[in-house]
C-alpha positions in Angstrom: -15.7 38.0 -10.8 -15.1 35.0 -13.2 -17.2 31.9 -12.8 -15.4 28.8 -11.7 -16.8 25.7 -13.3 -17.5 22.8 -10.9 -14.9 20.1 -10.8 -16.0 16.4 -10.6 -13.5 14.9 -8.3 -15.4 11.6 -7.7 -13.6 8.4 -8.7 -14.5 6.6 -11.8 -14.5 2.8 -11.8 -13.3 0.7 -14.8 -16.1 -1.4 -16.3 -14.7 -4.6 -14.8 -14.6 -3.0 -11.3 -18.0 -1.4 -11.6 -19.5 -4.7 -12.7 -17.9 -6.6 -9.9 -19.0 -4.2 -7.2 -22.5 -4.2 -8.5 -22.6 -8.0 -8.5 -21.0 -8.3 -5.1 -17.9 -10.0 -6.5 -14.6 -9.8 -4.6 -12.5 -6.8 -5.6 -8.9 -6.0 -4.4 -7.5 -2.4 -4.5 -3.9 -2.0 -5.6 -1.8 1.1 -5.1 0.2 2.8 -7.9 3.0 4.5 -6.0 4.9 1.3 -5.9 4.7 1.3 -9.7 5.6 4.9 -10.3 8.0 5.5 -7.5 9.0 2.2 -5.9 10.2 0.0 -8.8 12.4 0.9 -11.8 11.2 0.5 -15.4 10.5 -1.9 -17.0 10.2 -4.0 -13.9 7.4 -1.8 -12.7 5.2 -2.5 -15.7 5.7 -6.2 -15.5 4.9 -6.1 -11.8 1.7 -4.3 -12.5 0.5 -7.1 -14.7 1.8 -9.8 -12.3 -0.2 -8.2 -9.3 -3.4 -8.1 -11.3 -2.9 -11.6 -12.5 -2.4 -12.9 -8.9 -5.7 -11.3 -7.9 -7.6 -12.7 -10.9 -6.2 -16.2 -10.5 -7.8 -16.4 -7.1 -11.3 -15.3 -8.2 -11.2 -11.5 -7.4 -11.1 -8.4 -9.6 -8.0 -6.2 -9.4 -8.5 -2.4 -9.1 -5.2 -0.6 -9.5 -5.9 3.0 -8.5 -4.3 6.2 -9.8 -5.2 9.8 -10.8 -4.9 10.5 -14.6 -5.4 14.0 -15.9 -7.2 15.1 -12.7 -9.6 12.1 -12.5 -9.2 9.3 -10.0 -9.5 5.9 -11.6 -10.3 2.8 -9.7 -9.2 0.1 -12.1 -6.8 0.9 -15.0 -6.6 -0.4 -18.5 -3.3 -1.3 -20.2 -2.8 2.3 -21.4 -3.4 3.6 -17.9 -0.9 1.2 -16.4 1.6 2.3 -19.1 1.2 5.9 -18.2 1.7 5.2 -14.5 4.8 3.2 -15.2 6.4 5.5 -17.7 5.4 9.1 -17.1 6.9 11.5 -14.6 3.9 11.7 -12.3 3.4 13.1 -8.8 3.0 11.1 -5.6 -0.5 11.8 -4.2 -1.7 11.4 -0.7 -5.3 12.2 0.4 -4.5 15.9 0.8 -3.3 16.1 -2.8 -6.3 14.6 -4.5 -8.2 17.9 -4.7 -5.2 19.7 -6.0 -4.7 17.1 -8.8 -8.4 17.2 -9.7 -8.5 21.0 -9.8 -5.4 21.3 -11.9 -5.9 18.3 -14.1 -2.8 16.6 -12.9 -1.8 12.9 -12.9 -0.3 11.1 -10.0 0.3 7.7 -8.3 -1.7 7.2 -5.1 -0.1 6.4 -1.8 -1.5 3.9 0.7 -3.6 6.7 2.3 -5.0 7.9 -1.0 -5.6 4.4 -2.4 -7.5 3.4 0.8 -9.5 6.6 0.7 -10.5 6.1 -3.0 -11.2 2.4 -2.5 -13.5 3.1 0.4 -15.3 5.7 -1.6 -16.4 3.2 -4.1 -17.1 0.3 -1.7 -13.9 -1.7 -1.9 -13.0 -3.2 1.5 -9.7 -5.0 0.8 -6.4 -3.4 -0.3 -3.0 -5.0 -1.0 0.3 -3.1 -0.8 3.9 -3.6 0.0 4.5 -1.7 3.2 2.8 1.1 5.1 4.2 4.5 5.7 4.7 5.4 9.3 6.6 7.4 11.9 10.0 8.5 10.5 13.1 8.3 12.5 13.7 11.6 14.2 10.0 12.5 14.1 10.3 14.1 17.6 12.2 16.9 15.9 10.7 16.8 12.4 7.1 15.7 13.0 7.5 13.5 9.9 4.6 11.1 10.2 3.0 9.5 7.2 -0.6 10.3 6.3 -1.1 6.6 5.9 -1.6 6.3 9.6 -4.3 8.9 9.8 -6.0 7.3 6.8 -6.0 3.9 8.5 -7.6 5.5 11.6 -10.5 6.9 9.7 -10.9 4.7 6.5 -12.7 1.3 6.7 -10.4 -0.7 4.5 -8.5 -3.9 5.4 -4.9 -3.3 4.3 -2.7 -6.3 3.6 0.9 -5.5 3.8 4.4 -6.6 5.0 4.5 -4.2 7.9 6.5 -1.1 7.6 9.9 -0.5 6.1 12.8 -0.7 8.5 13.8 2.8 7.5 11.0 4.0 9.8 10.5 4.0 13.6 8.6 0.8 13.8 7.8 1.0 17.5 6.5 4.5 17.3 4.4 3.5 14.2 2.8 0.6 16.1 2.1 3.0 19.0 0.3 5.4 16.7 -1.8 2.6 15.3 -2.7 1.5 18.8 -3.7 5.0 19.8 -5.8 5.3 16.6 -7.6 2.1 17.5 -6.4 0.4 14.3 -6.2 -3.4 14.9 -3.0 -5.1 13.7 -3.2 -8.8 12.9 -0.2 -11.0 12.1 -0.9 -13.5 9.3 0.5 -16.8 10.7 3.1 -14.9 12.7 3.4 -13.4 16.2 5.9 -10.8 14.9 5.3 -7.6 13.1 7.1 -7.8 9.7 9.8 -5.3 8.7 9.2 -5.3 4.9 12.5 -6.7 3.7 12.8 -8.7 6.9 10.3 -11.1 8.4 10.7 -9.8 11.9 10.9 -6.1 12.7 11.8 -6.8 16.3 8.2 -6.0 17.5 5.3 -8.3 18.3 1.7 -8.1 16.9 -1.2 -8.1 19.3 -3.3 -10.6 17.4 -2.7 -13.5 15.0 -4.9 -15.2 12.4 -4.1 -18.5 10.6 -6.3 -18.2 7.5 -8.0 -15.9 5.1 -11.3 -17.0 6.5 -10.2 -16.0 10.0 -9.1 -12.6 8.8 -12.4 -12.1 7.0 -14.3 -13.0 10.1 -12.4 -10.4 12.2 -12.9 -7.8 9.5 -16.7 -8.5 9.4 -16.9 -8.1 13.1 -14.9 -4.9 13.1 -17.5 -2.1 13.2 -15.6 1.0 14.6 -15.1 2.6 11.2 -11.3 2.5 11.3 -9.2 0.4 9.0 -7.3 -2.7 9.9 -3.8 -4.0 9.2 -3.2 -7.6 8.1 0.6 -8.0 8.2 2.1 -10.9 6.2 5.9 -11.4 6.3 7.8 -11.6 3.1 8.1 -15.3 1.9 10.9 -16.9 3.7 13.0 -17.7 0.6 13.0 -14.1 -0.5 13.8 -12.4 2.8 16.8 -10.0 2.5 20.0 -11.1 4.2 20.2 -9.5 7.7 23.7 -8.3 7.4 23.1 -6.9 3.9 19.9 -5.2 5.1 21.6 -3.5 8.1 24.4 -2.2 5.9 22.1 -0.8 3.3 19.9 0.8 5.9 22.9 2.5 7.6 24.2 3.7 4.2 20.8 4.9 3.0 20.0 6.9 6.1 23.4 8.6 6.0 22.9 9.3 2.3 19.5 11.0 2.7 20.8 13.1 5.6 23.9 14.2 3.6 21.7 15.2 0.6 19.1 16.9 2.8 16.2 14.7 1.5 13.1 15.1 3.6 9.4 14.3 3.6 7.8 12.1 1.0 11.1 12.0 -1.0 12.8 10.0 1.7 11.3 6.6 1.0 11.9 6.6 -2.8 15.5 7.7 -2.2 16.1 4.9 0.3 14.5 2.3 -1.9 16.6 3.4 -4.8 19.7 3.0 -2.7 18.6 -0.4 -1.5 18.0 -1.5 -5.1 21.3 -0.2 -6.6 23.6 -1.1 -3.7 22.1 -4.6 -3.3 22.6 -5.5 -6.9 18.8 -6.0 -7.3 18.4 -8.3 -4.3 16.1 -5.8 -2.6 14.0 -5.4 -5.7 13.4 -9.2 -5.9 12.3 -9.1 -2.2 10.0 -6.1 -2.8 8.3 -7.8 -5.8 8.0 -11.1 -3.9 6.3 -9.7 -0.9 3.8 -7.5 -2.8 2.8 -10.4 -5.0 2.3 -12.5 -1.8 0.2 -9.7 -0.3 -2.0 -9.5 -3.4 -2.7 -13.2 -3.2 -3.6 -13.0 0.4 -5.8 -10.0 -0.2 -7.6 -11.8 -2.9 -8.3 -14.8 -0.7 -9.6 -12.6 2.1 -11.8 -10.6 -0.4 -13.2 -13.9 -1.8 -13.9 -15.2 1.8 -15.8 -12.0 2.5 -18.0 -12.4 -0.6 -18.5 -16.2 -0.8 -20.4 -16.5 2.4 -21.1 -14.6 5.6 -17.7 -14.9 7.5 -19.4 -14.4 10.8 
């Protein structure tokens, strides 16, 4: 029987991230799926630099996470970002990490995989655009994002703009509650709907500052993650009528084409982008940059002093 060589699937940190973690400096994890599957080229590459610059400007170290040639990287150099933004790479959730490692594949990490890898190296704060959640029609399809399971078991504070309106927002919030994942609104009582500031649902808790968010996170000791939901900046919110039209069109389109599973969100985002004349793209970039800034402020608050 042939001998199978052991595969080192442990994540490798960039020098800057490793140094920051060793020194106790603030670090913010950033996901790569938005770059590889959420934004078109060349806007994705520019956004990668913008997100990292937002984090650095506030005193934290950015750690964009992806898998390259089977190895999980926490913190990418320019060449790594180039690869994520230009190559045809897979979309990897937690279940796919071992497959990618064993086969030497490259892939962009979802919210679930990014949180998993961030926690593995000791990063507590993560910024993204929107969470995955319970898909519409999940009673028949059981299509529920692995992001929710990861949040239930991974101790990472995820800063986001809620979930995309293409999902069943109410059911998603119910799953988070059942999983004992706290959901905080940042200066809002309403749960954001990604492109829209209000999804139609309330948040159970509200914080007014990064320091308050840091104190809550420091007091959270159950081992689960936490959601800090920040609405898209008011000036960049997508028009309500346009949003509703694009959503109806997009849902009809994916049903007509038989798109299912993890391919649904990229297909809908592409429709939003093309049919809105780029308006949805501007909203997407605005909210993820704002989330990166907030995540950096929370990470700095956690490291500058004892938030308790």
